[in-house]
All heavy atoms as an XYZ file, in Angstrom:
927
protein
N      40.759   -164.920    -94.572
C      40.527   -165.987    -93.608
C      39.889   -167.197    -94.344
O      38.978   -167.081    -95.103
C      39.595   -165.470    -92.557
C      39.366   -166.479    -91.431
S      38.376   -165.660    -90.153
C      38.052   -167.072    -89.166
N      40.380   -168.380    -94.077
C      39.890   -169.555    -94.668
C      38.918   -170.290    -93.783
O      38.964   -170.172    -92.606
C      41.054   -170.502    -95.048
O      41.727   -170.898    -93.892
C      41.999   -169.842    -96.023
N      38.023   -170.983    -94.441
C      36.983   -171.776    -93.723
C      37.469   -173.179    -93.468
O      38.225   -173.703    -94.243
C      35.791   -171.919    -94.607
C      34.749   -170.814    -94.458
S      33.243   -171.358    -95.317
C      33.279   -170.221    -96.617
N      37.014   -173.836    -92.406
C      37.281   -175.208    -92.223
C      36.466   -176.026    -93.208
O      35.466   -175.550    -93.757
C      36.877   -175.638    -90.815
O      35.493   -175.628    -90.642
N      36.924   -177.264    -93.419
C      36.143   -178.096    -94.362
C      34.762   -178.372    -93.887
O      33.783   -178.392    -94.714
C      36.855   -179.439    -94.508
C      38.034   -179.410    -95.448
O      38.134   -178.450    -96.218
N      38.975   -180.314    -95.362
N      34.492   -178.454    -92.588
C      33.138   -178.663    -91.990
C      32.292   -177.445    -92.321
O      31.132   -177.663    -92.683
C      33.221   -178.892    -90.530
C      33.834   -180.252    -90.130
O      33.875   -181.140    -91.029
O      34.331   -180.412    -89.038
N      32.849   -176.317    -92.181
C      32.044   -175.065    -92.445
C      31.712   -174.978    -93.921
O      30.571   -174.695    -94.310
C      32.844   -173.795    -92.027
O      33.158   -173.960    -90.668
C      32.072   -172.530    -92.288
N      32.656   -175.297    -94.818
C      32.368   -175.264    -96.190
C      31.314   -176.295    -96.603
O      30.396   -176.052    -97.384
C      33.644   -175.549    -97.035
C      34.668   -174.409    -97.023
C      35.908   -174.717    -97.750
O      35.912   -175.683    -98.601
O      36.880   -173.910    -97.653
N      31.399   -177.465    -95.988
C      30.410   -178.534    -96.317
C      28.979   -178.110    -95.832
O      28.012   -178.275    -96.587
C      30.784   -179.869    -95.603
C      31.945   -180.526    -96.266
C      32.341   -181.785    -95.601
C      33.593   -182.388    -96.103
N      34.055   -183.606    -95.301
N      28.915   -177.538    -94.630
C      27.667   -177.107    -94.167
C      27.066   -175.974    -95.016
O      25.900   -175.984    -95.358
C      27.818   -176.562    -92.689
C      26.601   -176.021    -92.057
C      25.595   -177.170    -91.777
C      24.388   -176.627    -91.040
N      23.331   -177.584    -90.901
N      27.900   -175.004    -95.451
C      27.429   -173.968    -96.257
C      26.944   -174.516    -97.643
O      25.888   -174.094    -98.108
C      28.539   -172.899    -96.491
C      28.206   -171.625    -97.249
C      27.020   -170.912    -96.630
C      29.392   -170.708    -97.381
N      27.669   -175.466    -98.146
C      27.292   -176.052    -99.463
C      25.938   -176.830    -99.287
O      25.061   -176.729   -100.144
C      28.357   -176.991    -99.970
C      28.164   -177.608   -101.354
C      27.977   -176.532   -102.403
C      29.287   -178.496   -101.669
N      25.834   -177.545    -98.201
C      24.531   -178.226    -97.917
C      23.368   -177.252    -97.793
O      22.283   -177.547    -98.416
C      24.601   -179.083    -96.650
C      25.450   -180.304    -96.703
C      25.641   -180.910    -95.305
O      25.370   -180.320    -94.308
N      26.176   -182.151    -95.322
N      23.592   -176.171    -97.100
C      22.515   -175.182    -96.975
C      22.182   -174.582    -98.366
O      21.046   -174.418    -98.699
C      22.964   -174.082    -95.997
C      22.993   -174.525    -94.553
C      23.668   -173.383    -93.728
C      21.660   -174.787    -94.031
N      23.231   -174.282    -99.138
C      22.999   -173.694   -100.465
C      22.207   -174.652   -101.306
O      21.228   -174.219   -101.976
C      24.359   -173.364   -101.075
C      24.253   -172.736   -102.470
N      24.203   -173.501   -103.590
C      24.161   -171.499   -102.837
C      24.105   -172.725   -104.633
N      24.105   -171.456   -104.201
N      22.546   -175.897   -101.278
C      21.833   -176.887   -102.133
C      20.363   -177.076   -101.703
O      19.541   -177.444   -102.488
C      22.540   -178.214   -102.106
C      23.807   -178.209   -102.798
C      24.544   -179.557   -102.746
N      25.745   -179.517   -103.570
C      26.736   -180.347   -103.379
N      26.698   -181.301   -102.452
N      27.841   -180.293   -104.122
N      20.102   -176.831   -100.460
C      18.748   -177.042    -99.922
C      17.778   -175.823   -100.253
O      16.568   -176.035   -100.090
C      18.699   -177.225    -98.428
O      19.039   -175.998    -97.730
N      18.355   -174.744   -100.780
C      17.514   -173.576   -101.042
C      16.933   -173.572   -102.411
O      17.436   -174.212   -103.313
C      18.423   -172.352   -100.886
C      19.001   -172.023    -99.505
C      19.997   -170.832    -99.618
C      17.916   -171.729    -98.494
N      15.833   -172.835   -102.509
C      15.191   -172.649   -103.831
C      16.150   -171.755   -104.687
O      17.003   -171.105   -104.127
C      13.891   -171.948   -103.694
O      14.034   -170.618   -103.241
N      15.904   -171.701   -105.974
C      16.724   -170.878   -106.875
C      16.702   -169.394   -106.430
O      17.732   -168.746   -106.441
C      16.267   -171.042   -108.278
N      15.578   -168.960   -106.089
C      15.382   -167.553   -105.641
C      16.185   -167.275   -104.333
O      16.880   -166.256   -104.279
C      13.928   -167.210   -105.377
C      13.698   -165.746   -105.024
C      12.227   -165.461   -104.802
O      11.397   -166.182   -105.270
O      11.978   -164.388   -104.154
N      16.140   -168.162   -103.419
C      16.860   -167.987   -102.120
C      18.354   -168.168   -102.392
O      19.155   -167.553   -101.694
C      16.293   -168.937   -101.051
C      14.992   -168.469   -100.493
O      14.718   -167.234   -100.564
N      14.267   -169.389    -99.953
N      18.736   -168.994   -103.346
C      20.206   -169.107   -103.645
C      20.717   -167.766   -104.186
O      21.800   -167.344   -103.828
C      20.436   -170.187   -104.724
C      20.320   -171.600   -104.198
C      20.637   -172.569   -105.282
N      20.423   -173.924   -104.778
C      20.552   -175.009   -105.523
N      20.855   -174.925   -106.798
N      20.350   -176.151   -105.043
N      19.898   -167.130   -105.047
C      20.311   -165.810   -105.518
C      20.426   -164.792   -104.416
O      21.318   -163.994   -104.370
C      19.392   -165.340   -106.670
C      19.544   -166.063   -107.963
C      18.705   -165.379   -109.073
N      17.278   -165.451   -108.829
C      16.495   -166.537   -109.173
N      17.030   -167.552   -109.746
N      15.208   -166.530   -108.949
N      19.478   -164.815   -103.487
C      19.529   -163.968   -102.351
C      20.720   -164.167   -101.455
O      21.369   -163.250   -100.994
C      18.215   -164.071   -101.458
O      17.143   -163.738   -102.213
N      21.019   -165.465   -101.214
C      22.225   -165.810   -100.420
C      23.445   -165.301   -101.113
O      24.362   -164.794   -100.488
C      22.286   -167.311   -100.268
C      23.473   -167.871    -99.471
C      23.559   -167.256    -98.079
C      23.476   -169.325    -99.474
N      23.543   -165.466   -102.408
C      24.744   -164.998   -103.177
C      24.856   -163.505   -103.081
O      25.949   -162.912   -102.894
C      24.626   -165.507   -104.637
C      25.895   -165.066   -105.436
S      27.400   -165.760   -104.744
C      27.387   -167.300   -105.657
N      23.757   -162.808   -103.220
C      23.782   -161.325   -103.140
C      24.251   -160.931   -101.749
O      25.054   -159.947   -101.685
C      22.383   -160.738   -103.466
N      23.754   -161.528   -100.707
C      24.177   -161.224    -99.362
C      25.623   -161.506    -99.144
O      26.328   -160.688    -98.558
C      23.274   -161.906    -98.321
C      23.600   -161.550    -96.929
C      23.390   -160.248    -96.467
C      24.036   -162.465    -96.018
C      23.675   -159.830    -95.203
C      24.341   -162.114    -94.716
C      24.086   -160.820    -94.261
O      24.393   -160.449    -92.995
N      26.095   -162.669    -99.658
C      27.491   -163.028    -99.519
C      28.414   -161.955   -100.180
O      29.444   -161.573    -99.719
C      27.746   -164.412   -100.077
N      27.989   -161.546   -101.378
C      28.720   -160.540   -102.147
C      28.720   -159.234   -101.358
O      29.732   -158.504   -101.363
C      28.175   -160.402   -103.512
C      28.455   -161.531   -104.420
C      27.774   -161.504   -105.777
O      26.854   -160.655   -105.967
O      28.098   -162.356   -106.670
N      27.600   -158.877   -100.821
C      27.499   -157.619   -100.014
C      28.514   -157.730    -98.787
O      29.278   -156.755    -98.539
C      26.118   -157.454    -99.442
C      25.938   -156.459    -98.373
C      26.008   -155.098    -98.626
C      25.781   -156.870    -97.021
C      25.902   -154.138    -97.622
C      25.668   -155.923    -96.031
C      25.729   -154.585    -96.309
N      28.480   -158.836    -98.090
C      29.414   -159.006    -96.979
C      30.879   -158.960    -97.436
O      31.698   -158.341    -96.768
C      29.113   -160.321    -96.206
C      27.865   -160.368    -95.418
C      27.656   -161.729    -94.876
C      27.810   -159.350    -94.347
N      31.150   -159.614    -98.521
C      32.561   -159.672    -99.075
C      33.015   -158.281    -99.387
O      34.190   -157.906    -99.214
C      32.663   -160.570   -100.276
N      32.048   -157.432    -99.882
C      32.471   -156.059   -100.207
C      32.786   -155.221    -98.979
O      33.462   -154.150    -99.082
N      32.327   -155.649    -97.834
C      32.570   -154.873    -96.617
C      33.905   -155.250    -96.012
O      34.403   -154.561    -95.082
C      31.466   -155.138    -95.563
C      30.126   -154.623    -96.055
C      29.004   -154.903    -95.073
N      29.397   -154.754    -93.689
C      28.693   -155.204    -92.612
N      27.602   -155.913    -92.854
N      29.081   -154.981    -91.410
N      34.493   -156.365    -96.462
C      35.723   -156.863    -95.871
C      36.873   -155.916    -96.323
O      36.943   -155.561    -97.474
C      36.004   -158.330    -96.318
C      35.114   -159.278    -95.735
C      35.350   -159.554    -94.228
O      36.538   -159.592    -93.794
O      34.356   -159.680    -93.541
N      37.841   -155.654    -95.400
C      39.027   -154.930    -95.904
C      39.789   -155.737    -96.885
O      39.923   -156.919    -96.745
C      39.821   -154.688    -94.589
C      39.329   -155.695    -93.600
C      37.920   -156.041    -94.018
N      40.342   -155.034    -97.853
C      41.171   -155.696    -98.888
C      42.576   -155.820    -98.335
O      43.174   -154.731    -98.078
C      41.091   -154.940   -100.199
C      41.943   -155.604   -101.273
C      39.614   -154.831   -100.659
N      43.046   -157.001    -98.236
C      44.444   -157.177    -97.792
C      45.337   -157.292    -99.022
O      45.068   -157.957   -100.003
C      44.576   -158.464    -96.976
N      46.431   -156.562    -98.918
C      47.422   -156.547   -100.049
C      48.284   -157.826    -99.783
O      49.153   -157.782    -98.944
C      48.275   -155.321   -100.010
N      47.988   -158.860   -100.477
C      48.719   -160.122   -100.352
C      49.981   -160.072   -101.203
O      49.805   -159.931   -102.430
C      47.824   -161.263   -100.683
N      51.113   -160.228   -100.577
C      52.304   -160.298   -101.320
C      52.436   -161.696   -101.912
O      52.128   -162.693   -101.242
C      53.492   -160.040   -100.442
N      52.819   -161.840   -103.162
C      52.961   -163.115   -103.732
C      54.038   -163.980   -102.992
O      55.047   -163.457   -102.592
C      53.369   -162.892   -105.202
C      53.852   -161.503   -105.244
C      53.171   -160.747   -104.081
N      53.699   -165.236   -102.806
C      54.627   -166.120   -102.071
C      55.820   -166.363   -103.047
O      55.636   -166.498   -104.228
C      53.929   -167.411   -101.705
N      57.039   -166.410   -102.434
C      58.141   -166.627   -103.293
C      58.183   -168.097   -103.793
O      57.682   -168.988   -103.103
C      59.335   -166.398   -102.330
C      58.806   -166.602   -100.950
C      57.384   -166.182   -101.020
N      58.629   -168.251   -104.961
C      58.723   -169.608   -105.562
C      59.766   -170.480   -104.793
O      60.796   -169.913   -104.448
C      59.115   -169.522   -107.030
C      58.018   -169.085   -107.993
S      56.546   -170.178   -107.940
C      57.233   -171.640   -108.704
N      59.402   -171.670   -104.502
C      60.342   -172.576   -103.785
C      61.573   -172.780   -104.744
O      61.429   -172.759   -105.947
C      59.615   -173.882   -103.622
C      58.196   -173.528   -103.685
C      58.065   -172.341   -104.646
N      62.705   -172.911   -104.163
C      63.944   -173.224   -104.892
C      63.987   -174.684   -105.287
O      63.977   -175.559   -104.453
C      65.138   -172.828   -104.049
C      65.291   -171.376   -103.793
C      65.428   -170.544   -105.102
O      66.167   -170.937   -105.987
N      64.739   -169.462   -105.158
N      64.037   -174.909   -106.606
C      64.146   -176.281   -107.053
C      65.519   -176.846   -106.733
O      66.531   -176.145   -106.768
C      63.931   -176.345   -108.601
C      62.512   -176.088   -109.067
C      62.511   -176.106   -110.591
C      61.539   -177.079   -108.482
N      65.562   -178.095   -106.430
C      66.785   -178.801   -106.123
C      67.486   -179.133   -107.472
O      66.814   -179.167   -108.474
C      66.542   -180.048   -105.367
C      65.886   -179.886   -103.987
C      65.602   -181.208   -103.266
O      65.921   -182.276   -103.828
O      65.012   -181.169   -102.191
N      68.741   -179.408   -107.351
C      69.528   -179.759   -108.581
C      68.953   -181.135   -109.043
O      68.705   -182.045   -108.256
C      70.981   -179.953   -108.165
C      71.917   -180.381   -109.317
C      72.267   -179.247   -110.208
O      72.175   -178.076   -109.746
N      72.619   -179.532   -111.408
N      68.729   -181.240   -110.302
C      68.157   -182.441   -110.873
C      69.297   -183.469   -111.109
O      70.242   -183.162   -111.849
C      67.449   -182.173   -112.193
C      66.936   -183.469   -112.825
C      66.331   -181.136   -112.024
N      69.239   -184.570   -110.379
C      70.337   -185.563   -110.545
C      70.339   -186.149   -111.988
O      69.357   -186.239   -112.612
C      69.982   -186.672   -109.552
C      68.929   -186.122   -108.692
C      68.256   -184.999   -109.391
N      71.567   -186.458   -112.447
C      71.701   -187.075   -113.742
C      70.924   -188.467   -113.711
O      71.062   -189.153   -112.735
C      73.177   -187.251   -114.074
C      73.408   -187.671   -115.514
C      74.917   -187.688   -115.825
O      75.661   -186.819   -115.253
O      75.287   -188.516   -116.606
N      70.258   -188.757   -114.818
C      69.534   -190.005   -114.941
C      68.489   -190.229   -113.819
O      68.250   -191.291   -113.390
C      70.509   -191.206   -114.958
C      71.424   -191.165   -116.156
O      71.012   -190.790   -117.232
N      72.719   -191.488   -115.943
N      67.874   -189.072   -113.405
C      66.831   -189.183   -112.400
C      65.635   -189.991   -112.896
O      65.200   -189.823   -114.019
C      66.365   -187.747   -112.010
C      65.338   -187.726   -110.929
C      64.929   -186.282   -110.593
O      64.741   -185.469   -111.493
O      64.763   -186.031   -109.352
N      65.121   -190.907   -112.032
C      63.931   -191.666   -112.399
C      62.641   -190.835   -112.127
O      62.763   -189.818   -111.394
C      63.832   -192.944   -111.584
O      63.566   -192.619   -110.253
N      61.549   -191.254   -112.656
C      60.369   -190.526   -112.470
C      59.916   -190.557   -110.953
O      59.549   -189.545   -110.395
C      59.158   -191.095   -113.324
C      57.830   -190.561   -112.983
C      59.502   -190.925   -114.826
N      60.098   -191.716   -110.320
C      59.765   -191.827   -108.905
C      60.633   -190.904   -108.078
O      60.193   -190.226   -107.140
C      59.906   -193.264   -108.430
C      59.763   -193.380   -106.898
C      58.826   -194.157   -109.123
N      61.916   -190.823   -108.369
C      62.859   -189.929   -107.655
C      62.491   -188.456   -107.874
O      62.598   -187.675   -106.994
C      64.332   -190.239   -108.021
C      64.795   -191.582   -107.563
S      64.554   -191.893   -105.830
C      65.660   -190.760   -105.105
N      62.016   -188.138   -109.072
C      61.580   -186.765   -109.424
C      60.394   -186.412   -108.524
O      60.320   -185.294   -108.037
C      61.320   -186.649   -110.857
N      59.488   -187.358   -108.424
C      58.267   -187.057   -107.562
C      58.712   -186.836   -106.114
O      58.225   -185.893   -105.487
C      57.241   -188.204   -107.680
C      56.619   -188.235   -109.057
C      56.170   -188.075   -106.598
C      55.837   -189.394   -109.346
N      59.635   -187.610   -105.609
C      60.124   -187.472   -104.233
C      60.832   -186.126   -104.101
O      60.622   -185.387   -103.087
C      61.091   -188.607   -103.878
C      60.388   -189.913   -103.645
C      61.317   -191.006   -103.242
C      60.579   -192.331   -103.054
N      61.496   -193.371   -102.641
N      61.637   -185.674   -105.111
C      62.286   -184.419   -105.052
C      61.289   -183.259   -105.050
O      61.377   -182.301   -104.266
C      63.231   -184.295   -106.265
C      63.926   -182.940   -106.428
C      64.869   -182.893   -107.644
N      64.327   -183.329   -108.910
C      63.635   -182.518   -109.700
N      63.400   -181.244   -109.388
N      63.201   -182.966   -110.917
N      60.305   -183.357   -105.970
C      59.294   -182.334   -106.043
C      58.459   -182.225   -104.776
O      58.049   -181.178   -104.368
C      58.418   -182.482   -107.270
C      59.167   -182.255   -108.584
C      58.384   -182.789   -109.771
C      59.519   -180.730   -108.798
N      58.197   -183.375   -104.153
C      57.451   -183.367   -102.858
C      58.289   -182.649   -101.801
O      57.701   -181.984   -100.921
C      57.162   -184.836   -102.487
O      56.404   -185.409   -103.517
C      56.335   -184.876   -101.210
N      59.622   -182.816   -101.837
C      60.450   -182.075   -100.866
C      60.422   -180.564   -101.084
O      60.463   -179.756   -100.205
C      61.893   -182.597   -100.913
C      62.170   -183.916   -100.154
C      63.608   -184.205   -100.060
N      64.354   -184.085   -101.302
C      64.545   -185.091   -102.182
N      64.059   -186.283   -101.961
N      65.272   -184.878   -103.298
N      60.432   -180.224   -102.419
C      60.469   -178.786   -102.809
C      59.158   -178.124   -102.523
O      59.129   -176.947   -102.090
C      60.828   -178.688   -104.294
C      60.668   -177.228   -104.714
C      62.277   -179.093   -104.552
N      58.034   -178.863   -102.646
C      56.693   -178.321   -102.464
C      55.984   -179.089   -101.356
O      54.938   -179.657   -101.587
C      55.898   -178.440   -103.702
C      56.470   -177.611   -104.910
C      57.231   -178.214   -105.953
C      56.100   -176.280   -105.072
C      57.679   -177.521   -106.977
C      56.587   -175.564   -106.181
C      57.368   -176.175   -107.096
O      57.837   -175.449   -108.189
N      56.446   -179.035   -100.089
C      55.831   -179.795    -98.987
C      54.451   -179.295    -98.687
O      53.623   -179.944    -98.076
C      56.829   -179.638    -97.892
C      57.518   -178.424    -98.132
C      57.642   -178.295    -99.574
N      54.163   -178.027    -99.097
C      52.911   -177.356    -98.710
C      51.734   -177.789    -99.585
O      50.600   -177.492    -99.320
C      53.041   -175.816    -98.768
C      53.196   -175.238   -100.138
S      54.659   -175.653   -101.096
C      55.906   -174.751   -100.261
N      51.998   -178.468   -100.652
C      50.920   -178.839   -101.534
C      50.172   -180.062   -101.043
O      50.726   -180.963   -100.395
C      51.516   -179.188   -102.946
C      52.178   -178.093   -103.728
C      52.634   -178.578   -105.041
C      51.238   -176.873   -103.850
N      48.875   -180.079   -101.296
C      47.990   -181.161   -100.937
C      48.279   -182.351   -101.873
O      47.971   -182.241   -103.101
C      46.525   -180.744   -101.007
C      45.547   -181.789   -100.563
O      45.953   -182.915   -100.303
O      44.365   -181.490   -100.483
N      48.842   -183.432   -101.342
C      49.284   -184.507   -102.208
C      48.008   -185.182   -102.834
O      48.134   -185.771   -103.932
C      49.988   -185.535   -101.368
C      51.392   -185.041   -100.965
C      52.155   -186.060   -100.234
N      53.383   -185.455    -99.755
C      54.304   -186.154    -99.120
N      54.149   -187.446    -98.940
N      55.401   -185.554    -98.736
N      46.886   -185.095   -102.241
C      45.673   -185.697   -102.816
C      45.283   -185.016   -104.080
O      44.840   -185.662   -105.051
C      44.485   -185.668   -101.801
C      44.702   -186.575   -100.557
C      43.632   -186.255    -99.553
N      43.841   -184.873    -99.081
C      43.113   -184.304    -98.213
N      42.109   -184.956    -97.635
N      43.313   -183.093    -97.793
N      45.475   -183.700   -104.172
C      45.219   -182.972   -105.420
C      46.198   -183.321   -106.530
O      45.843   -183.157   -107.701
C      45.212   -181.485   -105.173
C      43.996   -181.050   -104.289
C      43.855   -179.556   -104.270
N      43.585   -178.998   -105.585
C      44.147   -177.892   -106.039
N      45.001   -177.187   -105.289
N      43.875   -177.468   -107.246
N      47.357   -183.763   -106.151
C      48.384   -184.083   -107.144
C      48.322   -185.507   -107.645
O      48.953   -185.886   -108.611
C      49.759   -183.824   -106.544
C      50.135   -182.335   -106.352
C      51.309   -182.215   -105.432
C      50.397   -181.685   -107.678
N      47.535   -186.322   -106.886
C      47.504   -187.758   -107.090
C      47.101   -188.089   -108.561
O      47.710   -188.902   -109.286
C      46.596   -188.476   -106.164
C      46.524   -189.987   -106.306
S      48.104   -190.740   -105.908
C      48.051   -190.576   -104.132
N      46.013   -187.468   -109.050
C      45.484   -187.740   -110.408
C      46.523   -187.413   -111.519
O      46.879   -188.312   -112.282
N      46.982   -186.136   -111.546
C      47.942   -185.854   -112.657
C      49.242   -186.586   -112.504
O      49.807   -186.971   -113.521
C      48.182   -184.283   -112.413
C      47.237   -183.816   -111.473
C      46.606   -184.974   -110.798
N      49.687   -186.816   -111.307
C      50.931   -187.580   -111.116
C      50.804   -189.003   -111.615
O      51.652   -189.546   -112.326
C      51.383   -187.525   -109.628
O      51.535   -186.125   -109.281
C      52.661   -188.209   -109.395
N      49.690   -189.644   -111.195
C      49.459   -190.989   -111.572
C      49.315   -191.189   -113.144
O      49.846   -192.106   -113.706
C      48.138   -191.558   -110.891
O      48.278   -191.560   -109.520
N      48.703   -190.157   -113.713
C      48.530   -190.222   -115.160
C      49.921   -190.142   -115.849
O      50.188   -190.944   -116.786
C      47.657   -189.038   -115.653
C      47.558   -188.905   -117.143
C      46.870   -190.046   -117.825
O      46.016   -190.653   -117.210
O      47.223   -190.290   -119.049
N      50.777   -189.346   -115.330
C      52.167   -189.207   -115.969
C      52.936   -190.452   -115.698
O      53.686   -190.917   -116.572
C      52.816   -187.933   -115.387
C      52.254   -186.666   -115.935
C      52.836   -185.442   -115.201
C      52.560   -186.513   -117.435
N      52.844   -191.050   -114.491
C      53.582   -192.288   -114.188
C      53.084   -193.356   -115.166
O      53.892   -194.145   -115.682
C      53.371   -192.713   -112.718
C      54.063   -191.800   -111.773
C      53.873   -194.160   -112.524
C      53.787   -191.956   -110.363
N      51.795   -193.454   -115.403
C      51.190   -194.419   -116.313
C      51.725   -194.246   -117.736
O      52.026   -195.201   -118.398
C      49.710   -194.319   -116.315
O      49.151   -195.070   -117.301
N      51.806   -193.024   -118.169
C      52.284   -192.715   -119.485
C      53.745   -193.213   -119.697
O      54.165   -193.700   -120.723
C      52.227   -191.206   -119.863
C      50.796   -190.774   -120.046
C      50.767   -189.254   -120.322
O      51.778   -188.626   -120.707
N      49.612   -188.685   -120.047
N      54.524   -193.107   -118.616
C      55.898   -193.520   -118.605
C      56.013   -195.038   -118.587
O      56.624   -195.706   -119.392
C      56.653   -192.910   -117.444
C      58.107   -193.416   -117.352
N      59.019   -193.182   -118.304
C      58.652   -194.074   -116.304
C      60.161   -193.741   -117.882
N      60.004   -194.311   -116.719
N      55.304   -195.640   -117.563
C      55.469   -197.052   -117.331
C      54.716   -197.922   -118.342
O      55.261   -198.962   -118.791
C      54.962   -197.396   -115.907
N      53.569   -197.483   -118.748
C      52.806   -198.362   -119.663
C      52.924   -198.004   -121.086
O      52.733   -198.829   -122.003
C      51.326   -198.317   -119.262
C      50.992   -198.731   -117.825
C      49.525   -198.495   -117.548
C      51.358   -200.126   -117.617
N      53.171   -196.759   -121.381
C      53.213   -196.263   -122.751
C      54.632   -195.909   -123.228
O      54.826   -195.493   -124.395
C      52.276   -195.107   -122.990
C      50.856   -195.419   -122.626
N      50.065   -196.261   -123.362
C      50.121   -195.024   -121.597
C      48.892   -196.395   -122.751
N      48.924   -195.653   -121.683
N      55.617   -196.006   -122.397
C      56.989   -195.833   -122.739
C      57.481   -194.399   -123.039
O      58.490   -194.219   -123.676
N      56.695   -193.405   -122.534
C      57.202   -192.019   -122.711
C      58.508   -191.824   -121.940
O      58.648   -192.323   -120.837
C      56.159   -191.021   -122.163
C      55.094   -190.730   -123.208
C      54.180   -189.536   -122.822
N      54.941   -188.325   -122.784
C      54.466   -187.198   -122.151
N      53.360   -187.256   -121.515
N      55.206   -186.114   -122.146
N      59.453   -191.120   -122.514
C      60.731   -191.023   -121.863
C      60.651   -190.264   -120.491
O      59.825   -189.324   -120.340
C      61.517   -190.094   -122.848
C      60.843   -190.281   -124.166
C      59.384   -190.524   -123.869
N      61.470   -190.669   -119.577
C      61.466   -190.157   -118.241
C      61.689   -188.644   -118.244
O      61.042   -187.955   -117.457
C      62.524   -190.869   -117.358
N      62.572   -188.185   -119.073
C      62.912   -186.748   -119.123
C      61.643   -185.951   -119.456
O      61.399   -184.895   -118.870
C      63.979   -186.462   -120.110
N      60.796   -186.399   -120.407
C      59.553   -185.720   -120.716
C      58.571   -185.744   -119.548
O      57.949   -184.684   -119.222
C      58.863   -186.395   -121.909
C      59.521   -186.162   -123.219
C      58.786   -186.848   -124.393
O      57.547   -187.229   -124.233
O      59.346   -187.026   -125.477
N      58.455   -186.829   -118.918
C      57.550   -186.985   -117.763
C      58.030   -186.078   -116.655
O      57.144   -185.404   -116.042
C      57.431   -188.471   -117.345
C      56.868   -189.361   -118.480
C      56.628   -188.563   -116.075
C      55.459   -189.015   -118.919
N      59.278   -186.083   -116.351
C      59.820   -185.245   -115.280
C      59.574   -183.781   -115.534
O      59.199   -183.009   -114.705
C      61.340   -185.562   -115.038
C      61.417   -186.947   -114.468
C      61.958   -184.520   -114.123
C      62.874   -187.495   -114.431
N      59.769   -183.367   -116.794
C      59.508   -181.909   -117.166
C      58.020   -181.581   -116.937
O      57.707   -180.518   -116.384
C      59.910   -181.708   -118.624
N      57.184   -182.545   -117.305
C      55.703   -182.255   -117.070
C      55.367   -182.277   -115.557
O      54.508   -181.505   -115.135
C      54.863   -183.245   -117.838
C      54.792   -182.991   -119.299
C      53.750   -183.787   -120.051
O      52.610   -183.869   -119.525
O      54.067   -184.272   -121.164
N      55.989   -183.169   -114.825
C      55.784   -183.222   -113.382
C      56.155   -181.864   -112.748
O      55.413   -181.351   -111.857
C      56.549   -184.363   -112.722
C      55.977   -185.731   -112.873
C      57.041   -186.755   -112.464
C      54.736   -185.898   -112.104
N      57.263   -181.303   -113.131
C      57.678   -180.023   -112.613
C      56.653   -178.949   -112.908
O      56.332   -178.086   -112.080
C      59.063   -179.662   -113.160
C      60.152   -180.508   -112.581
C      61.534   -180.235   -113.027
O      61.696   -179.535   -114.123
O      62.471   -180.690   -112.434
N      56.084   -179.025   -114.118
C      55.014   -178.030   -114.519
C      53.760   -178.239   -113.605
O      53.206   -177.297   -113.128
C      54.680   -178.169   -115.950
C      55.879   -177.687   -116.835
C      53.411   -177.407   -116.332
C      55.791   -178.058   -118.319
N      53.400   -179.483   -113.440
C      52.229   -179.806   -112.641
C      52.383   -179.282   -111.186
O      51.504   -178.595   -110.649
C      51.948   -181.361   -112.577
C      50.960   -181.721   -111.487
C      51.482   -181.768   -113.949
N      53.518   -179.584   -110.575
C      53.804   -179.105   -109.194
C      53.756   -177.608   -109.130
O      53.169   -177.015   -108.251
C      55.057   -179.682   -108.688
C      54.945   -181.074   -108.066
C      54.792   -182.162   -108.846
C      55.006   -181.215   -106.694
C      54.614   -183.448   -108.319
C      54.874   -182.502   -106.126
C      54.720   -183.626   -106.923
N      54.468   -176.946   -110.065
C      54.486   -175.466   -110.076
C      53.118   -174.857   -110.262
O      52.748   -173.962   -109.573
C      55.469   -174.957   -111.121
C      55.541   -173.460   -111.053
C      56.492   -172.883   -112.135
O      57.405   -173.621   -112.673
O      56.336   -171.658   -112.482
N      52.272   -175.450   -111.174
C      50.966   -174.945   -111.454
C      50.115   -175.088   -110.183
O      49.396   -174.098   -109.774
C      50.317   -175.629   -112.559
C      48.942   -175.109   -112.916
C      48.306   -175.767   -114.117
N      47.945   -177.119   -113.700
C      48.395   -178.225   -114.433
N      49.164   -178.115   -115.438
N      48.075   -179.461   -114.034
N      50.203   -176.215   -109.501
C      49.408   -176.346   -108.283
C      49.866   -175.373   -107.181
O      49.037   -174.841   -106.464
C      49.497   -177.843   -107.717
C      48.588   -178.737   -108.452
N      47.308   -178.980   -108.035
C      48.782   -179.474   -109.579
C      46.711   -179.820   -108.874
N      47.602   -180.202   -109.812
N      51.135   -175.124   -107.150
C      51.672   -174.144   -106.199
C      51.141   -172.779   -106.475
O      50.652   -172.054   -105.606
C      53.229   -174.166   -106.214
C      53.816   -173.130   -105.337
C      53.946   -173.379   -103.966
C      54.213   -171.883   -105.798
C      54.464   -172.397   -103.113
C      54.826   -170.958   -104.940
C      54.913   -171.245   -103.591
O      55.443   -170.304   -102.756
N      51.170   -172.351   -107.753
C      50.658   -171.014   -108.153
C      49.170   -170.908   -107.931
O      48.687   -169.888   -107.412
C      50.959   -170.759   -109.569
C      52.469   -170.495   -109.802
C      52.715   -170.092   -111.269
N      54.117   -170.081   -111.610
C      54.902   -168.972   -111.370
N      54.431   -167.902   -110.780
N      56.199   -169.036   -111.641
N      48.460   -171.947   -108.249
C      46.964   -171.923   -108.025
C      46.621   -171.813   -106.581
O      45.500   -171.278   -106.229
C      46.305   -173.118   -108.661
C      46.294   -173.134   -110.159
C      45.823   -174.424   -110.815
O      45.532   -175.345   -110.109
O      45.722   -174.451   -112.057
N      47.477   -172.355   -105.727
C      47.131   -172.360   -104.282
C      47.581   -171.073   -103.684
O      47.353   -170.794   -102.468
C      47.872   -173.492   -103.559
O      49.220   -173.286   -103.477
N      48.261   -170.202   -104.429
C      48.790   -168.952   -103.899
C      49.985   -169.200   -102.953
O      50.323   -168.339   -102.214
N      50.584   -170.363   -103.061
C      51.701   -170.710   -102.278
C      51.300   -171.142   -100.878
O      52.176   -171.362   -100.007
N      50.020   -171.301   -100.610
C      49.574   -171.644    -99.311
C      48.753   -172.896    -99.295
O      47.771   -173.010    -98.611
C      48.740   -170.540    -98.690
C      49.490   -169.226    -98.580
O      50.651   -169.298    -98.248
N      48.902   -168.152    -98.929
N      49.094   -173.841   -100.104
C      48.323   -175.052   -100.243
C      48.380   -175.754    -98.929
O      47.716   -176.408    -98.335
C      48.782   -175.958   -101.351
């Protein structure tokens, strides 16, 4: 079960307000509670099917294609790595094919890290 952002923020605020000793106690209690939870056998999410890469695809079109393939990903988390790669292409002249290959890796890595449920 996932927490809402408000719950996570509140928990983090509480954690930060505690002394070091109480932080350790909170962690021990959280670990105790987590140990009591039933372990769910999570089946790995299937990898999305990549679309056919059009001939002479531009970097921008590749980003649009990958966004269609991975609609579940949080675009805000992809903004930094994507912007960096666009900059390398536009400002430093790296070939589009190299950038597109790296974009595919970035999107796939984010998908795997999210467990397919971003």
